[in-house]
C-alpha positions in Angstrom: 87.4 90.8 101.0 90.6 90.1 99.1 90.7 89.9 95.4 93.9 88.5 93.7 94.2 90.0 90.2 95.6 88.3 87.2 99.3 89.3 86.8 98.9 89.8 83.1 96.3 92.6 83.8 98.7 94.6 86.0 101.8 94.7 83.8 104.4 97.2 85.1 103.2 96.9 88.7 106.7 97.8 90.1 106.9 101.0 88.0 103.3 102.0 88.9 104.2 101.6 92.6 107.5 103.5 92.2 109.6 100.4 93.2 113.2 100.2 92.2 113.9 96.5 91.2 117.6 96.9 92.1 116.9 98.1 95.7 113.7 96.3 96.6 114.0 94.3 99.8 111.7 91.3 100.5 111.3 88.0 102.2 112.7 85.0 100.3 110.3 82.0 100.1 111.0 78.5 98.7 108.3 77.0 96.6 107.2 73.3 96.6 109.4 72.7 93.6 112.5 74.2 95.3 112.5 77.6 93.5 113.3 80.8 95.5 110.9 83.7 95.3 111.5 87.1 96.8 108.2 88.6 97.9 107.9 92.4 98.2 104.6 93.6 99.7 103.3 97.2 99.4 100.3 99.0 100.7 98.6 101.8 98.7 95.9 104.2 99.7 93.4 105.3 97.0 92.0 108.5 98.6 89.0 110.2 97.1 87.7 113.6 98.0 84.1 114.8 98.1 84.4 115.9 94.5 85.4 112.4 93.3 89.0 113.3 92.7 91.9 111.0 93.6 95.0 112.0 95.5 98.0 111.1 93.3 101.8 111.6 93.6 102.9 113.1 90.2 106.6 113.5 91.0 109.4 113.3 93.5 112.1 115.9 94.4 115.2 113.7 94.8 118.9 114.6 94.7 118.2 118.1 93.3 115.8 117.1 90.5 112.1 116.3 90.1 111.4 112.9 88.8 108.0 112.2 87.3 105.9 109.3 88.6 102.2 108.6 88.9 101.2 106.5 91.9 99.1 106.5 95.1 100.3 107.1 98.6 101.9 104.0 100.0 104.9 102.2 101.4 106.4 98.7 101.7 104.9 96.3 104.4 107.6 95.4 106.9 108.0 91.8 107.9 105.4 90.8 110.5 103.0 93.7 109.8 99.5 93.5 108.5 98.3 95.6 105.4 95.5 97.3 107.4 98.0 98.4 110.1 100.4 99.9 107.5 97.5 101.6 105.7 96.6 103.5 108.9 100.3 104.4 109.4 100.5 105.7 105.8 97.5 108.0 106.4 98.8 109.3 109.7 102.4 109.9 108.5 101.5 111.5 105.1 98.3 113.4 106.1 98.9 114.2 109.8 96.3 116.9 109.9 93.7 114.9 107.9 94.0 111.2 108.9 91.1 111.6 111.4 89.0 112.9 108.4 89.7 109.7 106.4 87.4 106.7 106.3 89.5 103.7 105.2 87.6 100.7 104.0 88.3 97.4 105.8 88.5 95.4 102.5 91.3 95.8 100.0 92.3 94.7 96.5 95.4 92.6 96.1 97.4 92.8 92.9 100.3 90.5 92.2 103.0 90.2 89.5 106.1 88.1 89.1 109.2 89.8 87.7 112.6 88.4 86.9 115.2 89.7 89.3 118.0 91.9 87.8 121.6 90.9 88.1 122.7 87.5 89.1 120.1 86.9 91.8 118.7 83.4 91.7 115.4 84.4 93.2 112.5 85.7 91.1 110.5 88.6 92.6 106.8 88.7 93.3 105.3 92.1 94.0 102.1 92.2 96.0 100.2 95.4 96.3 97.3 95.8 98.8 95.2 98.8 97.8 92.8 100.3 100.3 90.1 102.7 99.2 89.6 105.7 101.5 87.3 108.7 101.5 88.1 112.2 102.7 85.0 113.5 104.4 83.5 117.0 103.5 85.0 119.9 105.5 88.4 118.3 105.9 91.0 121.1 106.3 93.2 120.3 103.3 95.1 123.5 103.7 96.5 122.3 107.0 98.0 119.2 105.4 99.5 120.6 102.2 100.7 123.8 100.5 100.1 124.7 96.9 103.1 125.0 94.6 103.2 128.2 92.5 104.0 127.5 88.9 106.5 129.8 87.3 105.0 129.5 83.8 101.5 130.8 84.6 100.0 133.1 87.2 100.5 131.5 90.6 97.2 133.0 91.8 95.2 131.0 89.3 93.7 127.8 90.7 93.0 125.2 88.1 89.5 123.8 88.2 88.6 120.9 85.8 86.7 123.3 83.5 89.7 125.6 83.3 92.1 122.8 82.7 90.3 121.2 79.8 88.5 124.3 78.4 89.1 124.7 74.7 91.3 121.6 74.6 91.1 119.3 71.7 92.1 115.6 71.8 95.5 116.6 70.2 96.6 119.1 72.8 97.7 118.8 76.4 95.5 119.6 79.3 96.7 122.3 81.7 98.5 121.2 84.8 96.4 120.6 87.9 97.0 122.4 91.1 100.0 120.7 92.7 101.0 120.5 96.3 103.6 119.3 98.8 102.4 117.6 101.9 103.4 119.4 105.1 106.3 117.8 106.9 105.9 116.4 110.5 105.7 119.0 113.3 109.0 120.7 114.0 110.4 120.2 110.5 110.2 122.9 107.8 110.1 122.2 104.1 113.7 123.2 103.7 114.7 120.7 106.3 113.1 118.1 104.1 115.0 118.9 100.9 117.7 116.3 101.7 114.9 113.7 101.7 112.4 112.7 98.9 109.7 115.3 98.7 106.5 114.3 96.8 104.5 116.5 94.4 100.8 115.7 94.7 97.5 116.6 92.9 93.8 115.8 93.0 92.8 114.5 89.6 89.9 112.5 88.1 90.2 108.7 88.2 90.2 108.5 84.4 93.1 110.9 84.3 95.0 108.8 86.8 94.6 105.8 84.5 95.6 107.9 81.5 98.8 109.1 83.2 99.8 105.6 84.0 99.2 104.1 80.6 99.7 106.7 77.8 102.9 108.0 76.2 101.2 111.3 75.5 100.2 111.5 79.1 103.8 111.0 80.2 104.8 113.9 78.0 102.1 116.0 79.6 103.4 115.1 83.0 106.9 116.1 82.1 105.6 119.4 80.8 103.6 120.0 84.1 106.6 119.3 86.3 108.8 121.5 84.1 106.6 124.4 85.3 107.7 124.0 88.9 
């Protein structure tokens, strides 16, 4: 159940996965013609809730600032580990209260892209992303895994349904920001104890909006506007 996608169809894969080309570690392989290729492998979880919305990281709090991004939950695959094993660990570490409510499919989609390495490195880099689809079962206690962020530019009590977000919006105007959340830290660590680390900003959005945010300049402007409300 592995599908290897054409690299030309997934241009910008490192950016979409939130990978820094300068800092990415990976195993160096030597091809048959003697070339060196550094392989960086990543696992992503595409989690869908009962309403058909996808859980997406929209930004990261890092070094005192929120940086926009648009990607799924995931992490690099350590040497010697299997993608399925890491997918389960991602679910357990990020959604501690919910990982037992997740049904993760056994098959995954593999995307690959070759990128010239920055600097003087002789090795080109190949990024491989294994994406597992997962479903959050009805009744899952989302409130135990996350806390909603109150936005200072609108009433914090207003929850943004899809109809509210897009009501009265024309194609030339920005949709309202979705409800955004931080995932609760592991037991024994409060949110303030996490501020020295990277803290993700997450939202449930429609699949089409996820694709839009990853591919449109207007969408990137909308994302900047949403995060400016935090």
